[in-house]
C-alpha positions as CSV (number, residue, x, y, z in Angstrom):
1,M,-12.1,-8.5,-12.1
2,A,-8.4,-7.7,-11.6
3,K,-7.8,-6.3,-8.9
4,K,-6.1,-2.3,-9.3
5,S,-2.6,-2.5,-8.2
6,K,-2.2,0.3,-5.2
7,T,-0.8,3.7,-6.4
8,T,1.9,6.1,-5.4
9,K,1.6,10.1,-6.0
10,L,5.4,11.4,-6.0
11,T,6.2,14.6,-5.8
12,L,9.5,15.0,-7.4
13,P,12.2,17.5,-8.1
14,V,12.5,18.4,-12.4
15,I,14.5,21.9,-13.8
16,V,13.4,23.3,-16.5
17,E,15.5,25.4,-18.3
18,K,15.0,27.4,-22.0
19,D,17.4,26.9,-24.9
20,E,18.9,29.1,-27.5
21,D,15.3,27.9,-29.7
22,G,12.8,29.3,-27.2
23,F,11.6,25.2,-26.2
24,Y,11.6,24.8,-22.2
25,V,13.7,21.9,-22.3
26,V,12.3,20.0,-18.8
27,E,15.1,16.8,-16.5
28,C,13.6,15.1,-13.5
29,P,17.4,15.2,-12.2
30,L,16.4,12.3,-9.9
31,L,15.9,9.6,-12.7
32,K,18.5,9.2,-15.6
33,S,17.5,9.8,-18.5
34,C,14.6,11.2,-18.0
35,Y,14.0,15.1,-19.5
36,T,11.7,15.9,-22.0
37,Q,10.5,19.6,-23.9
38,G,7.9,21.6,-24.8
39,K,7.4,24.8,-26.8
40,T,5.7,26.4,-24.2
41,L,6.3,25.3,-20.4
42,D,2.8,23.6,-19.9
43,E,3.3,21.6,-22.1
44,A,7.1,20.6,-21.2
45,L,5.7,19.6,-17.6
46,R,3.4,18.0,-19.0
47,N,5.1,16.2,-21.3
48,I,7.4,15.4,-17.9
49,R,5.0,13.7,-16.3
50,E,4.4,11.3,-19.1
51,V,8.1,10.8,-19.0
52,I,8.5,10.4,-15.2
53,E,5.9,7.4,-15.2
54,L,8.0,5.9,-18.5
55,C,10.9,5.9,-16.3
56,L,9.7,4.7,-13.1
57,E,8.4,1.9,-14.8
58,E,11.6,0.9,-15.7
59,E,12.8,1.1,-12.0
60,S,12.9,-1.5,-9.5
61,E,10.7,-1.7,-6.4
62,D,13.3,0.0,-4.6
63,E,14.8,1.9,-6.7
64,V,11.2,4.3,-6.4
65,Y,11.0,3.6,-2.6
66,D,14.5,5.0,-2.3
67,I,13.0,8.2,-4.6
68,A,9.4,8.2,-2.7
69,H,11.6,8.1,0.9
70,I,14.4,11.3,-0.3
71,Q,13.5,13.8,2.6
72,E,15.4,16.8,1.1
73,F,16.7,18.0,-2.9
74,S,18.0,21.8,-2.9
75,F,19.1,23.6,-5.7
76,H,22.0,25.7,-5.4
77,T,24.6,28.0,-7.8
78,V,27.6,28.1,-7.3
79,A,30.2,30.7,-9.6
80,V,33.4,30.1,-10.9
81,E,35.8,32.2,-13.6
82,V,36.2,30.8,-16.6
C-alpha cells in the first residue's frame, strides 16, 4: 500500500479584478504566472485554486516552505497624477 504524503493547507492572498468583458481575472501575487479567469466570481475562485496547486507543484520544497510561512500580506492603493 502506498504511503500518503502529508499535506499542508495554505491560505494565500489573491487579487480579483473584473475586466472590460465582464470576466473575473484572479491572480496569486506570491506565485509567478499564477492567474486565471472565470465568467463568475465563484468560477474564477475555483479556477485559481486549481492553478495555485499546479504552480505549487512547480516550486521547490524550500520555496513552498517560504510561501507557507509568510506572516503578513497587505494590499495598498496609492494615488498618482497622470
